[in-house]
Each structure stands twice: as structure tokens, then as C-alpha cells.
TORTIMAR-482136 format. One record per residue (C-alpha): x, y, z; residue in three letters. Coordinates in Angstrom, 3 decimals, always signed. Layout:
N
+----------+----------+----------+-----+
|       c1 |       c2 |       c3 |  aa |
+----------+----------+----------+-----+
|        X |        Y |        Z | ala |
...
+----------+----------+----------+-----+
This chain:
276
+----------+----------+----------+-----+
|       c1 |       c2 |       c3 |  aa |
+----------+----------+----------+-----+
|  +37.008 | +275.051 | +217.104 | met |
|  +39.619 | +272.486 | +218.030 | val |
|  +38.478 | +268.925 | +217.460 | leu |
|  +39.872 | +265.929 | +219.277 | glu |
|  +41.169 | +263.403 | +216.685 | pro |
|  +41.159 | +260.581 | +219.190 | glu |
|  +37.418 | +260.960 | +219.672 | arg |
|  +36.875 | +260.737 | +215.949 | ile |
|  +38.908 | +257.526 | +215.854 | val |
|  +37.248 | +255.949 | +218.865 | leu |
|  +33.660 | +256.638 | +217.876 | arg |
|  +32.488 | +253.026 | +217.410 | tyr |
|  +35.861 | +252.277 | +215.926 | gly |
|  +34.389 | +253.077 | +212.492 | lys |
|  +37.145 | +255.348 | +211.325 | phe |
|  +39.878 | +253.061 | +212.642 | arg |
|  +38.217 | +249.968 | +211.153 | thr |
|  +37.788 | +251.548 | +207.740 | tyr |
|  +41.253 | +253.091 | +207.796 | ser |
|  +42.721 | +249.614 | +208.192 | ala |
|  +40.366 | +248.342 | +205.493 | leu |
|  +41.439 | +251.179 | +203.205 | phe |
|  +45.094 | +250.211 | +203.548 | leu |
|  +44.350 | +246.650 | +202.512 | ser |
|  +42.119 | +247.861 | +199.668 | ile |
|  +44.913 | +250.170 | +198.474 | thr |
|  +47.342 | +247.289 | +198.065 | ala |
|  +44.765 | +244.936 | +196.559 | ser |
|  +43.371 | +247.505 | +194.140 | ala |
|  +46.778 | +248.587 | +192.878 | ala |
|  +47.674 | +244.953 | +192.277 | asn |
|  +44.347 | +244.271 | +190.569 | ala |
|  +44.694 | +247.262 | +188.256 | ile |
|  +48.243 | +246.275 | +187.349 | ala |
|  +47.327 | +242.689 | +186.525 | gln |
|  +43.862 | +243.151 | +185.055 | asp |
|  +44.043 | +242.884 | +181.273 | lys |
|  +41.145 | +242.920 | +178.810 | pro |
|  +40.160 | +239.530 | +177.576 | asp |
|  +41.043 | +238.748 | +173.981 | ser |
|  +38.215 | +238.991 | +171.544 | ala |
|  +36.354 | +235.830 | +170.782 | thr |
|  +37.019 | +234.682 | +167.185 | pro |
|  +34.227 | +235.487 | +164.795 | asn |
|  +32.235 | +232.512 | +163.609 | gln |
|  +31.298 | +234.089 | +160.289 | ser |
|  +33.206 | +231.354 | +158.446 | ala |
|  +30.581 | +228.787 | +159.418 | ala |
|  +28.523 | +227.338 | +156.541 | pro |
|  +25.544 | +229.461 | +155.509 | ser |
|  +23.179 | +226.565 | +156.227 | ser |
|  +24.134 | +226.789 | +159.902 | gln |
|  +24.085 | +230.588 | +160.188 | ala |
|  +20.506 | +230.939 | +161.391 | ser |
|  +20.825 | +228.121 | +163.931 | ser |
|  +24.056 | +229.650 | +165.244 | thr |
|  +22.363 | +233.024 | +165.806 | lys |
|  +19.439 | +231.375 | +167.550 | glu |
|  +21.820 | +229.474 | +169.822 | ala |
|  +23.725 | +232.640 | +170.654 | gln |
|  +20.659 | +234.765 | +171.417 | ala |
|  +19.640 | +233.105 | +174.692 | pro |
|  +23.285 | +233.063 | +175.803 | asp |
|  +23.468 | +236.831 | +175.343 | lys |
|  +20.249 | +237.319 | +177.266 | ser |
|  +21.499 | +235.066 | +180.040 | lys |
|  +24.789 | +236.961 | +180.183 | lys |
|  +23.001 | +240.285 | +180.566 | asn |
|  +20.782 | +238.830 | +183.268 | lys |
|  +23.773 | +237.441 | +185.148 | asp |
|  +25.576 | +240.779 | +184.892 | thr |
|  +22.619 | +242.588 | +186.379 | gln |
|  +22.074 | +240.055 | +189.117 | gly |
|  +25.595 | +239.139 | +190.168 | lys |
|  +27.669 | +242.225 | +189.503 | glu |
|  +25.163 | +244.841 | +190.485 | gly |
|  +23.791 | +246.292 | +187.254 | gln |
|  +20.089 | +246.478 | +188.026 | gly |
|  +19.563 | +248.985 | +185.248 | leu |
|  +15.815 | +248.486 | +185.186 | thr |
|  +15.389 | +249.668 | +188.771 | ser |
|  +18.414 | +251.961 | +188.614 | gly |
|  +19.986 | +250.288 | +191.625 | thr |
|  +22.322 | +247.386 | +192.280 | ser |
|  +22.353 | +243.888 | +193.749 | asn |
|  +26.043 | +243.999 | +194.574 | asp |
|  +27.632 | +243.448 | +198.002 | arg |
|  +31.017 | +244.692 | +199.169 | leu |
|  +33.197 | +241.675 | +199.863 | phe |
|  +30.116 | +239.592 | +199.019 | phe |
|  +28.475 | +240.641 | +202.308 | thr |
|  +27.839 | +244.351 | +202.976 | leu |
|  +25.015 | +245.911 | +200.905 | pro |
|  +26.276 | +247.979 | +197.979 | asn |
|  +22.909 | +248.639 | +196.343 | phe |
|  +23.525 | +252.301 | +195.462 | leu |
|  +26.662 | +251.681 | +193.402 | thr |
|  +26.535 | +251.361 | +189.615 | leu |
|  +29.370 | +250.212 | +187.383 | glu |
|  +29.796 | +251.639 | +183.877 | asn |
|  +26.227 | +252.915 | +183.911 | ala |
|  +26.329 | +256.673 | +183.523 | asn |
|  +23.273 | +256.894 | +181.302 | gln |
|  +20.501 | +255.863 | +183.667 | val |
|  +17.284 | +257.658 | +184.619 | pro |
|  +17.107 | +259.388 | +188.015 | pro |
|  +15.530 | +257.624 | +190.971 | leu |
|  +12.151 | +258.747 | +192.199 | thr |
|  +11.740 | +259.724 | +195.840 | ala |
|   +9.971 | +256.429 | +196.466 | gly |
|  +12.836 | +254.464 | +194.906 | gln |
|  +15.390 | +256.325 | +197.030 | lys |
|  +13.581 | +255.472 | +200.245 | phe |
|  +12.980 | +251.896 | +199.135 | lys |
|  +16.614 | +251.103 | +198.343 | val |
|  +17.857 | +252.791 | +201.535 | val |
|  +15.398 | +250.769 | +203.610 | ala |
|  +16.499 | +247.625 | +201.798 | arg |
|  +20.118 | +248.386 | +202.630 | ser |
|  +19.637 | +249.694 | +206.188 | ser |
|  +17.598 | +246.710 | +207.365 | phe |
|  +19.590 | +244.073 | +205.512 | asp |
|  +20.382 | +241.060 | +207.667 | tyr |
|  +24.142 | +241.633 | +207.280 | val |
|  +23.980 | +245.061 | +208.895 | gln |
|  +23.265 | +243.728 | +212.377 | tyr |
|  +26.437 | +241.612 | +212.729 | pro |
|  +28.335 | +244.593 | +211.320 | trp |
|  +26.921 | +246.928 | +213.979 | tyr |
|  +27.654 | +244.257 | +216.567 | gly |
|  +31.267 | +244.197 | +215.406 | phe |
|  +31.559 | +247.988 | +215.674 | leu |
|  +29.936 | +247.928 | +219.114 | ala |
|  +32.459 | +245.309 | +220.199 | gly |
|  +35.367 | +247.521 | +219.136 | ile |
|  +33.816 | +250.456 | +220.979 | ser |
|  +33.373 | +248.314 | +224.098 | gln |
|  +36.948 | +247.042 | +223.980 | ala |
|  +38.288 | +250.593 | +223.671 | glu |
|  +35.769 | +251.878 | +226.253 | asn |
|  +34.792 | +254.766 | +224.013 | ser |
|  +31.984 | +256.857 | +225.503 | glu |
|  +32.475 | +255.527 | +229.050 | pro |
|  +28.987 | +256.666 | +230.005 | gly |
|  +27.642 | +253.484 | +228.468 | tyr |
|  +29.537 | +251.371 | +230.990 | gly |
|  +30.777 | +247.839 | +230.471 | gln |
|  +29.281 | +244.361 | +230.581 | gly |
|  +26.220 | +243.173 | +228.671 | ala |
|  +24.287 | +246.380 | +229.422 | ala |
|  +27.083 | +248.572 | +228.066 | gly |
|  +27.443 | +246.438 | +224.950 | tyr |
|  +23.681 | +246.527 | +224.356 | gly |
|  +23.646 | +250.321 | +224.556 | lys |
|  +26.553 | +250.599 | +222.165 | arg |
|  +24.939 | +248.164 | +219.755 | phe |
|  +21.662 | +250.086 | +219.820 | gly |
|  +23.447 | +253.405 | +219.338 | ala |
|  +25.548 | +252.065 | +216.451 | ala |
|  +22.436 | +250.689 | +214.764 | thr |
|  +20.520 | +253.939 | +215.244 | ala |
|  +23.442 | +256.068 | +214.062 | asp |
|  +23.929 | +254.060 | +210.894 | gly |
|  +20.234 | +253.885 | +210.063 | thr |
|  +19.562 | +257.577 | +210.675 | ile |
|  +22.545 | +258.688 | +208.629 | glu |
|  +21.674 | +256.341 | +205.768 | asn |
|  +18.154 | +257.720 | +205.498 | phe |
|  +19.151 | +261.383 | +205.852 | leu |
|  +22.074 | +261.319 | +203.393 | thr |
|  +20.655 | +258.882 | +200.818 | ser |
|  +16.875 | +259.302 | +200.949 | ala |
|  +15.531 | +262.352 | +202.807 | val |
|  +17.854 | +265.089 | +201.558 | phe |
|  +18.367 | +263.599 | +198.069 | pro |
|  +14.574 | +263.644 | +197.695 | ser |
|  +14.211 | +267.204 | +199.008 | leu |
|  +17.189 | +268.575 | +197.057 | leu |
|  +16.654 | +266.376 | +193.987 | arg |
|  +20.106 | +264.840 | +194.158 | gln |
|  +21.211 | +261.366 | +193.134 | asp |
|  +22.391 | +259.241 | +196.102 | pro |
|  +24.062 | +256.638 | +193.897 | arg |
|  +27.813 | +256.205 | +193.485 | phe |
|  +28.827 | +255.921 | +189.834 | phe |
|  +32.085 | +254.018 | +189.620 | gln |
|  +34.666 | +255.677 | +187.389 | ser |
|  +36.862 | +252.712 | +186.466 | gly |
|  +39.037 | +255.029 | +184.352 | lys |
|  +42.610 | +256.110 | +184.862 | gly |
|  +45.258 | +255.055 | +187.319 | gly |
|  +45.014 | +254.323 | +190.992 | phe |
|  +45.461 | +257.871 | +192.291 | trp |
|  +43.139 | +259.413 | +189.759 | arg |
|  +40.384 | +256.990 | +190.685 | arg |
|  +41.056 | +257.491 | +194.382 | thr |
|  +40.748 | +261.250 | +193.937 | gly |
|  +37.496 | +260.809 | +192.021 | tyr |
|  +36.034 | +258.579 | +194.739 | ala |
|  +37.022 | +260.946 | +197.546 | met |
|  +35.567 | +263.927 | +195.693 | ser |
|  +32.114 | +262.314 | +195.703 | arg |
|  +31.705 | +263.438 | +199.305 | val |
|  +31.548 | +267.058 | +198.168 | ile |
|  +30.415 | +266.601 | +194.553 | ile |
|  +27.413 | +264.583 | +193.480 | thr |
|  +25.022 | +264.260 | +190.577 | arg |
|  +21.665 | +265.956 | +190.591 | gly |
|  +18.542 | +264.277 | +189.293 | asp |
|  +19.068 | +266.480 | +186.211 | ser |
|  +22.374 | +264.685 | +185.563 | gly |
|  +24.537 | +267.723 | +186.297 | arg |
|  +27.245 | +267.879 | +188.953 | ser |
|  +26.275 | +269.655 | +192.165 | gln |
|  +27.639 | +270.319 | +195.624 | ala |
|  +26.809 | +267.278 | +197.732 | asn |
|  +24.588 | +269.028 | +200.276 | phe |
|  +22.812 | +265.744 | +200.948 | ser |
|  +26.008 | +264.260 | +202.386 | glu |
|  +27.273 | +267.334 | +204.222 | ile |
|  +23.980 | +268.519 | +205.714 | ile |
|  +22.557 | +265.026 | +206.174 | gly |
|  +25.568 | +263.726 | +208.102 | ser |
|  +25.709 | +266.920 | +210.206 | ala |
|  +22.035 | +266.587 | +211.151 | leu |
|  +22.526 | +262.891 | +211.878 | ser |
|  +25.450 | +263.707 | +214.188 | ala |
|  +23.357 | +266.296 | +215.994 | gly |
|  +20.426 | +263.932 | +216.477 | ile |
|  +22.581 | +261.130 | +217.845 | ser |
|  +24.678 | +263.356 | +220.100 | thr |
|  +21.821 | +265.244 | +221.728 | tyr |
|  +19.286 | +262.434 | +222.067 | ser |
|  +20.433 | +258.928 | +222.988 | tyr |
|  +24.181 | +259.186 | +223.584 | his |
|  +25.640 | +259.646 | +227.115 | pro |
|  +24.904 | +263.038 | +228.671 | arg |
|  +28.592 | +263.720 | +229.220 | ala |
|  +29.076 | +263.698 | +225.424 | asp |
|  +26.179 | +266.001 | +224.585 | arg |
|  +28.072 | +269.080 | +223.457 | asn |
|  +28.879 | +270.867 | +220.239 | leu |
|  +32.468 | +269.678 | +220.189 | arg |
|  +31.435 | +266.033 | +220.288 | asn |
|  +28.731 | +266.592 | +217.657 | ala |
|  +31.349 | +268.145 | +215.369 | ala |
|  +33.753 | +265.263 | +215.918 | ser |
|  +31.002 | +262.739 | +215.188 | val |
|  +30.151 | +264.628 | +211.996 | trp |
|  +33.805 | +264.549 | +210.939 | gly |
|  +33.951 | +260.836 | +211.714 | ser |
|  +30.899 | +260.122 | +209.573 | gln |
|  +32.210 | +262.147 | +206.628 | val |
|  +35.582 | +260.388 | +206.891 | gly |
|  +33.834 | +257.008 | +207.077 | tyr |
|  +31.778 | +257.807 | +203.970 | asp |
|  +34.876 | +259.023 | +202.111 | thr |
|  +36.710 | +255.762 | +202.709 | leu |
|  +33.580 | +253.844 | +201.761 | thr |
|  +33.485 | +255.599 | +198.371 | tyr |
|  +37.113 | +254.591 | +197.752 | val |
|  +36.312 | +250.978 | +198.620 | val |
|  +33.332 | +251.077 | +196.261 | lys |
|  +35.471 | +252.424 | +193.429 | glu |
|  +37.993 | +249.583 | +193.575 | phe |
|  +35.778 | +246.721 | +194.716 | trp |
|  +34.818 | +245.707 | +191.121 | pro |
|  +38.520 | +245.304 | +190.235 | asp |
|  +39.130 | +243.139 | +193.267 | ile |
|  +35.978 | +241.131 | +192.619 | arg |
|  +37.011 | +240.391 | +189.028 | arg |
|  +40.438 | +239.302 | +190.222 | lys |
|  +38.841 | +236.943 | +192.764 | ile |
|  +36.573 | +235.449 | +190.090 | his |
|  +39.561 | +234.749 | +187.841 | lys |
|  +41.265 | +232.596 | +190.461 | lys |
+----------+----------+----------+-----+
């Protein structure tokens, strides 16, 4: 089957938008990795008089607790729930990404659905889908929608439905049925290309609830089913064919691949921003 690359690129402008984002992330991440150095250790206060030792420990205890709480809240380590509070670029939900947290219990089916619903219906998603619909309208992708307010409304509704359906199928429904972990575990180890390769491989390799690596059937099958549902139900009749469904599937997999790369390097960029 011969796919049409231009259709993959034009589909809501997702692939084009994230390709441009990936290029900027590439430069920023490489710079962040090059400049990011571990902080020097804080001098030990063991030389303090013994009469002040107990008071010093008591003063340090709440600070440590506060630091752990801030880390979980601000930088996404919600280890109790097994999910995150982080946001890509401080806006887009990044609740299924964990940093330096390989030893965490698996999510239950209920937790998987809960975090996906939290992400899919987050208030930031709607301006994002509006932005993608605007790109699609400007490029007149899927002409069957038409132009004007009616055409934009159809594109916005389709973009919202596509994103929501794919999120639930790839991160909740199939991970629950196949007992796979929908979370992205940031590597943070090695150079730029090694980490990029790791992030891209997460599309075909994932972690099972058992903790072992598995083929990522949740992503592959879930995105394929999502593409089929969208193509043959609410998209223009002229686009309801196997070729278009396959191109949409390829677009979604490419979109998710770039998203994993962004997730891998976002913590480095975030730390660099905080240091300024």
C-alpha cells in the first residue's frame, strides 16, 4: 500500500506542528544537557556544637518533607498515586510521565482510566484542539468540512474527538485489557542521541504491569482502532477509505513518537528555565 505523505502532514497539522516543535526541542535539549551540571554538595554541618545538634535536625526535618512535597507537586513525582502533576511547557498535561521513578507499583485499571480522563478533559486541551483545527482550516485539509465558522466547528469537533478517543484507547482501554503500563518513564541517562533513541523506542516497547518490557500493542492497536473509528464515522465521506485510515494511523504514531521525545527532554529544559 502506497501512503500519501502529504495527507499525513496535513491531518490537523499535528505532524507538522510537532515536527517544528521537535526541531526546537532538539536544539534546546542539546544545549540544556551540555550546560546542566550537578549542584555541588552542601557542606556538612556536623561541626556544629553538640548542644545544637538536636535542634538542627529538627529544623532540617520539615525542610526535607517540604522539599519532597514540592518535588511531587511541581515536578511531577506523584509517587503515591503513581502519576504526575507535570505539564509540558507548563501548559499541556503530562500526567503519565515519571522522572527517575522506575520502582513504582503498577496502575490499576481504575487509575488508568482516571488519569486519562483527567488529561483528556483538562481545560488546556480545548485551546490546543482549537489551534490544530485552525491549522487544518488554513491548509484546507479534508475539504469536505468546508470553510467558514461551520467548517472550523467541524474540524474542532473532529480534532477533539480524535484526541480523546486515541487517548482512552492507547492509555486506558488496551493497557487495562493487556495489562500494560501507559506511563512514560524518563530515562535521563546518556547523551542526546541515546536518549532520543530510547524515547522513540517507547512507541514499540513498553512496560507491562509485571515490570517487564513488552511489545507496545496498546499503542499500535489502540491508535489503529482510533484511526479506523474516526475515518469511518464522523470524518468527510470522501476520506472514508482504507488508505486514509492508514495515513491517519501513521500520523498518530508519528505524533506520539515525537511526543515521547519531547517528554524525555522536557525535564532538562524545565530545570534550565528554573535556573534563570
